[in-house]
BADOSE-208192 format. One record per residue (C-alpha): residue in one letter; x negated, y, z; residue number from 0. Coordinates in nm, 2 decimals, always signed. Layout:
<sites>
a | X | Y | Z | NUM
...
</sites>
This chain:
<sites>
m | +10.68 | -14.56 | -14.51 | 0
a | +10.71 | -14.43 | -14.87 | 1
p | +11.05 | -14.46 | -15.02 | 2
a | +11.14 | -14.68 | -15.30 | 3
k | +11.15 | -14.36 | -15.52 | 4
a | +10.79 | -14.29 | -15.44 | 5
l | +10.69 | -14.65 | -15.53 | 6
s | +10.88 | -14.64 | -15.85 | 7
k | +10.70 | -14.32 | -15.94 | 8
i | +10.37 | -14.50 | -15.89 | 9
t | +10.46 | -14.78 | -16.11 | 10
t | +10.59 | -14.56 | -16.40 | 11
n | +10.28 | -14.34 | -16.40 | 12
i | +10.03 | -14.63 | -16.39 | 13
t | +9.89 | -14.69 | -16.75 | 14
t | +9.75 | -15.01 | -16.87 | 15
r | +9.40 | -15.07 | -16.96 | 16
s | +9.47 | -15.15 | -17.32 | 17
k | +9.69 | -14.84 | -17.36 | 18
t | +9.41 | -14.63 | -17.23 | 19
q | +9.15 | -14.78 | -17.46 | 20
c | +9.38 | -14.72 | -17.76 | 21
e | +9.41 | -14.36 | -17.67 | 22
n | +9.05 | -14.31 | -17.63 | 23
t | +8.98 | -14.44 | -17.98 | 24
n | +9.19 | -14.17 | -18.13 | 25
p | +8.95 | -13.90 | -18.24 | 26
n | +9.21 | -13.63 | -18.28 | 27
k | +9.33 | -13.65 | -17.93 | 28
a | +9.13 | -13.47 | -17.66 | 29
v | +9.03 | -13.69 | -17.37 | 30
d | +9.01 | -13.54 | -17.02 | 31
k | +8.68 | -13.66 | -16.86 | 32
h | +8.80 | -13.58 | -16.51 | 33
v | +9.11 | -13.81 | -16.53 | 34
r | +9.07 | -14.06 | -16.25 | 35
g | +9.19 | -14.43 | -16.29 | 36
k | +9.51 | -14.51 | -16.13 | 37
r | +9.40 | -14.84 | -15.98 | 38
k | +9.08 | -15.01 | -15.91 | 39
a | +9.19 | -15.33 | -16.10 | 40
e | +9.24 | -15.11 | -16.42 | 41
c | +8.93 | -14.92 | -16.39 | 42
s | +8.71 | -15.22 | -16.36 | 43
p | +8.47 | -15.26 | -16.66 | 44
s | +8.51 | -15.52 | -16.93 | 45
k | +8.36 | -15.85 | -16.89 | 46
d | +8.13 | -15.82 | -17.19 | 47
k | +7.94 | -15.54 | -17.04 | 48
a | +7.67 | -15.54 | -16.79 | 49
v | +7.74 | -15.41 | -16.44 | 50
k | +7.49 | -15.24 | -16.23 | 51
r | +7.52 | -15.19 | -15.87 | 52
s | +7.29 | -15.02 | -15.62 | 53
a | +7.43 | -15.15 | -15.31 | 54
l | +7.13 | -15.37 | -15.24 | 55
i | +6.84 | -15.15 | -15.34 | 56
n | +6.83 | -15.18 | -15.72 | 57
l | +7.00 | -15.48 | -15.83 | 58
t | +7.14 | -15.53 | -16.18 | 59
n | +7.35 | -15.80 | -16.36 | 60
n | +7.18 | -15.71 | -16.70 | 61
y | +6.97 | -16.04 | -16.73 | 62
k | +6.84 | -15.95 | -17.09 | 63
k | +6.69 | -15.64 | -16.95 | 64
i | +6.53 | -15.82 | -16.67 | 65
i | +6.38 | -16.08 | -16.91 | 66
e | +6.24 | -15.82 | -17.15 | 67
t | +6.07 | -15.62 | -16.86 | 68
r | +5.92 | -15.94 | -16.75 | 69
v | +5.79 | -16.03 | -17.09 | 70
t | +5.67 | -15.69 | -17.20 | 71
k | +5.54 | -15.54 | -16.88 | 72
p | +5.20 | -15.68 | -16.80 | 73
t | +5.17 | -15.84 | -16.47 | 74
k | +4.89 | -15.73 | -16.24 | 75
p | +4.66 | -16.00 | -16.10 | 76
i | +4.75 | -16.09 | -15.75 | 77
t | +4.45 | -16.10 | -15.52 | 78
v | +4.47 | -16.29 | -15.21 | 79
q | +4.25 | -16.19 | -14.93 | 80
a | +4.12 | -16.46 | -14.71 | 81
k | +4.22 | -16.42 | -14.35 | 82
i | +3.91 | -16.39 | -14.14 | 83
l | +3.95 | -16.59 | -13.81 | 84
p | +3.73 | -16.53 | -13.51 | 85
t | +3.41 | -16.71 | -13.56 | 86
v | +3.26 | -16.97 | -13.32 | 87
k | +2.90 | -16.90 | -13.22 | 88
t | +2.66 | -17.13 | -13.04 | 89
v | +2.50 | -16.97 | -12.73 | 90
q | +2.15 | -17.07 | -12.68 | 91
k | +2.03 | -17.16 | -12.33 | 92
p | +1.73 | -16.96 | -12.22 | 93
k | +1.38 | -17.11 | -12.24 | 94
q | +1.25 | -17.32 | -11.94 | 95
n | +0.90 | -17.39 | -12.08 | 96
e | +0.72 | -17.20 | -12.36 | 97
n | +0.52 | -17.51 | -12.47 | 98
l | +0.84 | -17.68 | -12.57 | 99
a | +0.98 | -17.70 | -12.92 | 100
p | +1.13 | -17.37 | -13.05 | 101
p | +1.51 | -17.35 | -13.02 | 102
p | +1.71 | -17.39 | -13.34 | 103
a | +1.82 | -17.09 | -13.55 | 104
p | +2.15 | -16.93 | -13.45 | 105
v | +2.44 | -16.99 | -13.67 | 106
v | +2.53 | -16.72 | -13.90 | 107
n | +2.88 | -16.58 | -13.88 | 108
k | +3.10 | -16.72 | -14.16 | 109
i | +3.46 | -16.77 | -14.24 | 110
v | +3.58 | -17.10 | -14.11 | 111
t | +3.91 | -17.27 | -14.14 | 112
r | +4.15 | -17.37 | -13.86 | 113
a | +4.05 | -17.73 | -13.88 | 114
t | +3.68 | -17.64 | -13.87 | 115
v | +3.74 | -17.43 | -13.56 | 116
k | +3.91 | -17.72 | -13.41 | 117
n | +3.63 | -17.96 | -13.48 | 118
i | +3.37 | -17.72 | -13.34 | 119
v | +3.56 | -17.67 | -13.03 | 120
h | +3.61 | -18.05 | -13.00 | 121
c | +3.24 | -18.10 | -13.04 | 122
a | +3.15 | -17.82 | -12.79 | 123
t | +3.37 | -17.93 | -12.52 | 124
h | +3.33 | -18.33 | -12.54 | 125
t | +3.00 | -18.40 | -12.71 | 126
a | +2.77 | -18.16 | -12.54 | 127
v | +2.49 | -18.29 | -12.34 | 128
k | +2.46 | -18.16 | -11.98 | 129
p | +2.12 | -18.00 | -11.89 | 130
k | +2.04 | -18.23 | -11.61 | 131
e | +2.08 | -18.54 | -11.82 | 132
a | +1.86 | -18.39 | -12.09 | 133
n | +1.58 | -18.32 | -11.85 | 134
k | +1.58 | -18.68 | -11.74 | 135
e | +1.59 | -18.84 | -12.08 | 136
n | +1.38 | -18.60 | -12.29 | 137
t | +1.12 | -18.34 | -12.20 | 138
a | +1.26 | -18.10 | -12.47 | 139
p | +1.57 | -17.92 | -12.36 | 140
v | +1.87 | -17.96 | -12.58 | 141
a | +2.07 | -17.65 | -12.68 | 142
v | +2.41 | -17.66 | -12.53 | 143
t | +2.68 | -17.55 | -12.76 | 144
t | +2.97 | -17.39 | -12.59 | 145
k | +3.26 | -17.21 | -12.72 | 146
k | +3.25 | -16.83 | -12.68 | 147
r | +3.59 | -16.70 | -12.60 | 148
l | +3.68 | -16.44 | -12.86 | 149
s | +4.06 | -16.44 | -12.86 | 150
n | +4.33 | -16.60 | -12.64 | 151
e | +4.49 | -16.74 | -12.95 | 152
f | +4.24 | -17.02 | -12.98 | 153
e | +4.22 | -17.11 | -12.62 | 154
k | +4.39 | -17.44 | -12.59 | 155
s | +4.56 | -17.51 | -12.26 | 156
d | +4.86 | -17.70 | -12.12 | 157
g | +5.08 | -17.39 | -12.12 | 158
s | +4.97 | -17.25 | -12.45 | 159
l | +5.22 | -17.22 | -12.74 | 160
y | +4.96 | -17.22 | -13.01 | 161
s | +4.92 | -17.54 | -13.21 | 162
t | +4.80 | -17.62 | -13.55 | 163
a | +4.96 | -17.84 | -13.81 | 164
l | +4.72 | -18.12 | -13.73 | 165
e | +4.80 | -18.10 | -13.36 | 166
e | +5.17 | -18.11 | -13.42 | 167
s | +5.15 | -18.43 | -13.63 | 168
n | +4.95 | -18.61 | -13.36 | 169
n | +5.14 | -18.80 | -13.09 | 170
d | +5.07 | -18.55 | -12.81 | 171
s | +5.31 | -18.66 | -12.55 | 172
t | +5.17 | -18.43 | -12.28 | 173
y | +5.26 | -18.11 | -12.47 | 174
f | +5.61 | -18.21 | -12.55 | 175
s | +5.69 | -18.36 | -12.21 | 176
a | +5.61 | -18.02 | -12.06 | 177
k | +5.85 | -17.83 | -12.28 | 178
r | +6.14 | -18.07 | -12.34 | 179
p | +6.34 | -18.27 | -12.08 | 180
t | +6.32 | -18.64 | -12.11 | 181
t | +6.62 | -18.87 | -12.16 | 182
r | +6.61 | -18.95 | -11.79 | 183
a | +6.64 | -18.58 | -11.70 | 184
l | +6.93 | -18.53 | -11.94 | 185
k | +7.11 | -18.83 | -11.78 | 186
q | +7.05 | -18.68 | -11.43 | 187
r | +7.20 | -18.36 | -11.55 | 188
a | +7.51 | -18.54 | -11.70 | 189
s | +7.56 | -18.73 | -11.38 | 190
s | +7.54 | -18.41 | -11.17 | 191
s | +7.81 | -18.25 | -11.39 | 192
s | +8.04 | -18.54 | -11.32 | 193
a | +8.07 | -18.43 | -10.96 | 194
i | +8.25 | -18.12 | -11.08 | 195
d | +8.50 | -18.32 | -11.29 | 196
d | +8.53 | -18.69 | -11.25 | 197
g | +8.70 | -18.72 | -11.59 | 198
a | +8.42 | -18.56 | -11.79 | 199
k | +8.14 | -18.82 | -11.81 | 200
s | +7.85 | -18.74 | -12.04 | 201
t | +7.73 | -19.04 | -12.24 | 202
n | +7.54 | -18.83 | -12.48 | 203
n | +7.28 | -18.56 | -12.45 | 204
l | +7.55 | -18.28 | -12.45 | 205
s | +7.63 | -18.02 | -12.19 | 206
f | +7.95 | -18.03 | -11.98 | 207
v | +8.10 | -17.74 | -12.18 | 208
a | +8.03 | -17.92 | -12.51 | 209
l | +8.19 | -18.24 | -12.38 | 210
q | +8.50 | -18.06 | -12.28 | 211
l | +8.52 | -17.90 | -12.62 | 212
q | +8.48 | -18.23 | -12.80 | 213
t | +8.75 | -18.39 | -12.59 | 214
k | +9.00 | -18.10 | -12.64 | 215
l | +8.95 | -18.05 | -13.01 | 216
n | +8.91 | -18.42 | -13.09 | 217
l | +8.59 | -18.36 | -13.26 | 218
g | +8.42 | -18.63 | -13.46 | 219
n | +8.74 | -18.84 | -13.47 | 220
h | +8.74 | -18.94 | -13.84 | 221
e | +8.91 | -19.28 | -13.78 | 222
v | +9.19 | -19.30 | -14.04 | 223
p | +9.47 | -19.54 | -13.97 | 224
e | +9.59 | -19.81 | -14.21 | 225
g | +9.80 | -19.69 | -14.50 | 226
v | +9.65 | -19.34 | -14.50 | 227
t | +9.43 | -19.22 | -14.77 | 228
d | +9.09 | -19.11 | -14.64 | 229
y | +9.03 | -18.80 | -14.84 | 230
d | +8.71 | -18.71 | -14.66 | 231
k | +8.55 | -19.04 | -14.70 | 232
e | +8.62 | -19.03 | -15.09 | 233
n | +8.45 | -18.70 | -15.11 | 234
w | +8.17 | -18.76 | -14.86 | 235
d | +7.90 | -18.68 | -15.11 | 236
d | +8.06 | -18.36 | -15.25 | 237
i | +7.89 | -18.07 | -15.08 | 238
y | +8.18 | -17.83 | -15.19 | 239
q | +8.45 | -18.03 | -14.99 | 240
v | +8.25 | -18.02 | -14.66 | 241
s | +8.40 | -18.36 | -14.57 | 242
h | +8.15 | -18.40 | -14.28 | 243
y | +8.31 | -18.11 | -14.10 | 244
a | +8.65 | -18.05 | -14.25 | 245
m | +8.86 | -18.25 | -13.99 | 246
d | +8.67 | -18.08 | -13.70 | 247
i | +8.71 | -17.73 | -13.86 | 248
f | +9.10 | -17.76 | -13.90 | 249
n | +9.13 | -17.93 | -13.56 | 250
y | +8.95 | -17.62 | -13.43 | 251
y | +9.19 | -17.39 | -13.64 | 252
k | +9.50 | -17.55 | -13.48 | 253
e | +9.36 | -17.51 | -13.13 | 254
k | +9.27 | -17.14 | -13.20 | 255
e | +9.62 | -17.07 | -13.31 | 256
k | +9.72 | -17.03 | -12.96 | 257
e | +9.50 | -16.73 | -12.91 | 258
f | +9.70 | -16.52 | -13.17 | 259
p | +10.05 | -16.54 | -13.05 | 260
v | +10.32 | -16.30 | -13.20 | 261
g | +10.63 | -16.25 | -13.00 | 262
d | +10.99 | -16.14 | -13.11 | 263
y | +10.89 | -15.76 | -13.11 | 264
i | +11.17 | -15.62 | -13.32 | 265
d | +11.38 | -15.52 | -13.01 | 266
k | +11.09 | -15.32 | -12.88 | 267
q | +11.05 | -15.12 | -13.20 | 268
i | +11.32 | -14.85 | -13.16 | 269
c | +11.27 | -14.69 | -13.50 | 270
l | +11.21 | -15.02 | -13.71 | 271
s | +11.43 | -15.29 | -13.83 | 272
k | +11.38 | -15.63 | -14.01 | 273
w | +11.47 | -15.47 | -14.35 | 274
m | +11.19 | -15.22 | -14.32 | 275
r | +10.95 | -15.48 | -14.23 | 276
s | +11.05 | -15.68 | -14.55 | 277
l | +11.01 | -15.38 | -14.76 | 278
l | +10.66 | -15.32 | -14.61 | 279
v | +10.55 | -15.68 | -14.68 | 280
d | +10.69 | -15.66 | -15.04 | 281
w | +10.48 | -15.35 | -15.08 | 282
m | +10.18 | -15.53 | -14.95 | 283
v | +10.22 | -15.81 | -15.20 | 284
e | +10.23 | -15.54 | -15.48 | 285
i | +9.89 | -15.41 | -15.34 | 286
q | +9.74 | -15.75 | -15.35 | 287
e | +9.86 | -15.80 | -15.71 | 288
s | +9.76 | -15.46 | -15.83 | 289
f | +9.40 | -15.47 | -15.68 | 290
e | +9.36 | -15.84 | -15.77 | 291
l | +9.28 | -15.94 | -15.42 | 292
n | +9.26 | -16.29 | -15.27 | 293
h | +9.57 | -16.45 | -15.12 | 294
e | +9.38 | -16.48 | -14.79 | 295
t | +9.36 | -16.09 | -14.78 | 296
l | +9.73 | -16.07 | -14.81 | 297
y | +9.81 | -16.32 | -14.54 | 298
l | +9.56 | -16.17 | -14.29 | 299
g | +9.70 | -15.84 | -14.36 | 300
v | +10.05 | -15.94 | -14.28 | 301
k | +9.93 | -16.11 | -13.97 | 302
l | +9.74 | -15.80 | -13.85 | 303
v | +10.06 | -15.59 | -13.89 | 304
d | +10.27 | -15.83 | -13.68 | 305
m | +10.01 | -15.85 | -13.40 | 306
y | +9.99 | -15.47 | -13.40 | 307
l | +10.37 | -15.42 | -13.40 | 308
d | +10.40 | -15.67 | -13.12 | 309
r | +10.17 | -15.46 | -12.89 | 310
v | +10.23 | -15.10 | -13.01 | 311
t | +10.54 | -14.90 | -13.08 | 312
v | +10.54 | -14.75 | -13.42 | 313
s | +10.75 | -14.47 | -13.57 | 314
k | +10.91 | -14.49 | -13.91 | 315
e | +10.66 | -14.25 | -14.08 | 316
t | +10.36 | -14.46 | -13.95 | 317
l | +10.47 | -14.80 | -14.06 | 318
q | +10.33 | -14.77 | -14.41 | 319
l | +10.00 | -14.64 | -14.26 | 320
v | +9.98 | -14.95 | -14.06 | 321
g | +10.03 | -15.18 | -14.35 | 322
a | +9.77 | -14.99 | -14.56 | 323
a | +9.51 | -15.00 | -14.28 | 324
a | +9.58 | -15.38 | -14.23 | 325
m | +9.52 | -15.45 | -14.60 | 326
f | +9.20 | -15.23 | -14.58 | 327
v | +9.07 | -15.43 | -14.28 | 328
a | +9.16 | -15.75 | -14.44 | 329
s | +8.98 | -15.66 | -14.76 | 330
k | +8.66 | -15.58 | -14.58 | 331
f | +8.68 | -15.92 | -14.41 | 332
d | +8.78 | -16.14 | -14.71 | 333
e | +8.68 | -15.96 | -15.03 | 334
r | +8.34 | -15.96 | -15.19 | 335
i | +8.39 | -15.60 | -15.32 | 336
p | +8.69 | -15.45 | -15.13 | 337
p | +8.87 | -15.15 | -15.27 | 338
m | +8.77 | -14.81 | -15.15 | 339
i | +8.96 | -14.59 | -14.90 | 340
d | +9.07 | -14.35 | -15.18 | 341
d | +9.23 | -14.64 | -15.35 | 342
f | +9.46 | -14.71 | -15.05 | 343
l | +9.53 | -14.34 | -15.01 | 344
y | +9.64 | -14.32 | -15.37 | 345
i | +9.87 | -14.62 | -15.35 | 346
c | +10.03 | -14.45 | -15.05 | 347
d | +10.12 | -14.16 | -15.29 | 348
g | +9.93 | -13.91 | -15.07 | 349
a | +10.13 | -13.95 | -14.77 | 350
y | +9.82 | -13.98 | -14.54 | 351
t | +9.48 | -13.83 | -14.52 | 352
s | +9.15 | -14.01 | -14.51 | 353
r | +9.11 | -13.91 | -14.13 | 354
e | +9.44 | -14.07 | -14.05 | 355
m | +9.36 | -14.39 | -14.24 | 356
i | +9.02 | -14.42 | -14.05 | 357
k | +9.18 | -14.35 | -13.72 | 358
m | +9.45 | -14.60 | -13.78 | 359
e | +9.19 | -14.86 | -13.88 | 360
a | +9.00 | -14.81 | -13.56 | 361
n | +9.31 | -14.83 | -13.36 | 362
l | +9.42 | -15.14 | -13.54 | 363
l | +9.09 | -15.32 | -13.46 | 364
k | +9.10 | -15.22 | -13.09 | 365
v | +9.45 | -15.37 | -13.05 | 366
v | +9.35 | -15.71 | -13.21 | 367
g | +9.03 | -15.71 | -13.00 | 368
f | +8.81 | -15.69 | -13.32 | 369
n | +8.89 | -16.06 | -13.37 | 370
l | +8.97 | -16.11 | -13.74 | 371
g | +8.91 | -16.51 | -13.74 | 372
i | +9.28 | -16.57 | -13.74 | 373
p | +9.39 | -16.91 | -13.87 | 374
i | +9.63 | -16.83 | -14.16 | 375
s | +9.89 | -17.05 | -14.31 | 376
y | +9.75 | -17.03 | -14.66 | 377
r | +9.42 | -17.21 | -14.55 | 378
f | +9.62 | -17.49 | -14.39 | 379
l | +9.84 | -17.53 | -14.71 | 380
r | +9.53 | -17.57 | -14.93 | 381
r | +9.38 | -17.83 | -14.70 | 382
y | +9.70 | -18.04 | -14.67 | 383
a | +9.75 | -18.02 | -15.05 | 384
r | +9.40 | -18.16 | -15.12 | 385
c | +9.45 | -18.45 | -14.87 | 386
s | +9.78 | -18.55 | -15.03 | 387
k | +9.64 | -18.51 | -15.38 | 388
i | +9.94 | -18.32 | -15.52 | 389
t | +9.94 | -18.15 | -15.86 | 390
m | +9.89 | -17.79 | -15.92 | 391
n | +10.25 | -17.74 | -16.01 | 392
v | +10.37 | -17.87 | -15.67 | 393
l | +10.10 | -17.66 | -15.49 | 394
t | +10.20 | -17.34 | -15.66 | 395
l | +10.56 | -17.41 | -15.55 | 396
a | +10.45 | -17.44 | -15.20 | 397
r | +10.26 | -17.13 | -15.23 | 398
y | +10.56 | -16.95 | -15.36 | 399
i | +10.78 | -17.06 | -15.06 | 400
l | +10.50 | -16.97 | -14.81 | 401
e | +10.45 | -16.62 | -14.97 | 402
f | +10.82 | -16.56 | -14.98 | 403
s | +10.84 | -16.65 | -14.60 | 404
l | +10.60 | -16.36 | -14.52 | 405
m | +10.89 | -16.13 | -14.57 | 406
e | +11.12 | -16.33 | -14.33 | 407
y | +11.10 | -16.18 | -13.99 | 408
e | +11.21 | -16.52 | -13.83 | 409
t | +10.88 | -16.68 | -13.93 | 410
v | +10.65 | -16.45 | -13.72 | 411
t | +10.68 | -16.66 | -13.42 | 412
i | +10.61 | -16.99 | -13.60 | 413
r | +10.26 | -17.14 | -13.61 | 414
d | +10.08 | -17.10 | -13.93 | 415
s | +10.01 | -17.48 | -13.96 | 416
l | +10.37 | -17.56 | -13.91 | 417
l | +10.47 | -17.31 | -14.18 | 418
a | +10.22 | -17.45 | -14.43 | 419
s | +10.35 | -17.81 | -14.36 | 420
a | +10.71 | -17.71 | -14.40 | 421
s | +10.64 | -17.53 | -14.72 | 422
l | +10.46 | -17.83 | -14.86 | 423
y | +10.74 | -18.07 | -14.76 | 424
l | +11.00 | -17.85 | -14.92 | 425
s | +10.81 | -17.83 | -15.25 | 426
l | +10.78 | -18.20 | -15.26 | 427
r | +11.16 | -18.24 | -15.20 | 428
m | +11.24 | -17.97 | -15.48 | 429
k | +11.02 | -18.15 | -15.73 | 430
e | +11.15 | -18.49 | -15.62 | 431
i | +10.81 | -18.64 | -15.57 | 432
s | +10.80 | -18.79 | -15.23 | 433
g | +10.90 | -18.71 | -14.88 | 434
w | +10.67 | -18.68 | -14.57 | 435
t | +10.40 | -18.94 | -14.62 | 436
p | +10.18 | -19.10 | -14.35 | 437
t | +9.89 | -18.93 | -14.51 | 438
l | +10.04 | -18.59 | -14.45 | 439
e | +10.15 | -18.68 | -14.10 | 440
f | +9.80 | -18.77 | -14.01 | 441
y | +9.62 | -18.47 | -14.15 | 442
t | +9.88 | -18.22 | -14.05 | 443
g | +9.95 | -18.36 | -13.71 | 444
y | +10.33 | -18.31 | -13.75 | 445
e | +10.61 | -18.56 | -13.78 | 446
l | +10.92 | -18.50 | -13.99 | 447
n | +11.13 | -18.41 | -13.69 | 448
d | +10.88 | -18.13 | -13.60 | 449
l | +10.93 | -17.98 | -13.95 | 450
r | +11.32 | -17.99 | -13.96 | 451
n | +11.41 | -17.65 | -13.83 | 452
t | +11.13 | -17.47 | -14.02 | 453
v | +11.23 | -17.65 | -14.35 | 454
l | +11.59 | -17.53 | -14.31 | 455
l | +11.48 | -17.18 | -14.25 | 456
l | +11.25 | -17.16 | -14.55 | 457
n | +11.52 | -17.32 | -14.78 | 458
r | +11.78 | -17.06 | -14.67 | 459
a | +11.53 | -16.78 | -14.73 | 460
i | +11.45 | -16.87 | -15.09 | 461
s | +11.82 | -16.95 | -15.15 | 462
k | +11.94 | -16.60 | -15.07 | 463
p | +12.06 | -16.38 | -15.36 | 464
p | +11.77 | -16.17 | -15.49 | 465
k | +11.76 | -15.81 | -15.39 | 466
s | +11.62 | -15.55 | -15.63 | 467
q | +11.40 | -15.39 | -15.36 | 468
l | +11.24 | -15.73 | -15.28 | 469
m | +11.16 | -15.87 | -15.63 | 470
t | +10.78 | -15.86 | -15.62 | 471
v | +10.71 | -16.22 | -15.51 | 472
r | +10.99 | -16.36 | -15.74 | 473
n | +10.86 | -16.17 | -16.04 | 474
k | +10.50 | -16.28 | -15.95 | 475
y | +10.58 | -16.65 | -15.95 | 476
s | +10.82 | -16.64 | -16.25 | 477
h | +10.51 | -16.58 | -16.47 | 478
k | +10.37 | -16.86 | -16.69 | 479
i | +10.04 | -16.84 | -16.50 | 480
f | +10.22 | -16.96 | -16.19 | 481
f | +10.42 | -17.23 | -16.40 | 482
e | +10.75 | -17.04 | -16.34 | 483
v | +10.80 | -17.21 | -16.01 | 484
a | +11.03 | -16.94 | -15.89 | 485
k | +11.29 | -17.08 | -16.13 | 486
t | +11.28 | -17.43 | -15.98 | 487
p | +11.63 | -17.56 | -15.91 | 488
l | +11.71 | -17.51 | -15.53 | 489
l | +11.85 | -17.78 | -15.30 | 490
s | +12.11 | -17.78 | -15.04 | 491
d | +12.04 | -17.85 | -14.68 | 492
a | +12.21 | -18.19 | -14.69 | 493
n | +11.96 | -18.30 | -14.96 | 494
l | +11.64 | -18.21 | -14.79 | 495
f | +11.61 | -18.50 | -14.55 | 496
</sites>
């Protein structure tokens, strides 16, 4: 890992965007055209200029240019060529008597629609008069119109998959009964599955696996007890809240937490210590702030580091490479436009090569099994805060506590949903708003006794004297943008419950 001197060297050499613009405006000062921007966040274009990207063929964000080209450029007339379908011809029966009336003229080939084809076929197959009946009734033979098979596409049969729009609108029970099982068949399948497990009885048209998943994850259980605010029902018509699936999604998240366990790995790491891990996480927070990444990217990157260190022994020189590769992978997973590999190599002060970064990225993905859908604590905190309807000031304080806990090694074995609940409770107590309400108990699934040890751990972590090497999170949340929540008065352990 790069020492503190290297990190301080990076911060002192980084120039701000405003300073660079002022230097460029000076005509007497020569500007080096080959100078590369220090960070991606500072090299991003200004908001008032149009940005053109060629990732998806030739897209552009310059809407004025698009409108001008649409107006000035003459549009070519679009010619639609009619699709020629196979024609239906009438086949004339050979003459039996020359003295009879001449046969009708053959039908000239012409373009017909699908409905016309259907009508002709229907008339040819159902309304045609048989030759024997025609000889009995009339002396003149009647021309028999039959369908000439020109394509298998128009041959209607019981096993054919071809159907027109008119045929689908009709109540054709024979077609659908051959393709889809009936309700009686579904009930027979459900009863047969009960022989495997007597406890799983299928009352709906669901498979045995779906019923097991529904029972295990408690899907569809939106019954809210009395005294609890039904947040999903209040926002049922808001498509951005996804209230129809929110409860099921977070029940699934809590069940999926068991698939990503992290053990107490620090004893297995011979060359590492808890202090070195705290320095690494502080450096990753600085990357997230410098590149203007999402908070989900930071939490996922730290989780990938812990999972990798739990399974692989890492040397002291490779620790920073693991953190950079984890942030690189997390950026690809969560960011719309992730930073390039050169940006991460530069922030590492040239300690690693591009080949080493790519090799570590591949190794990291193999260790975690290419499974990046890890439930992180930040998503749980955002859900619980919405359900309890807390203010942005209280939520930001909870985010500060939760982000500060990333540097604490004792939190790596705690479930993310429990960490989010404890952070929210601690922020409510520090702001003297409320305690653990029945609404939070219902949506989080944790009682106050379940949070006690975790709350004490988080309170001791933020109450420690600040260290100069670990000031990134404190300085970040001491800004006015984050309501200066890092300066909130602390509480003793006796006043928490």
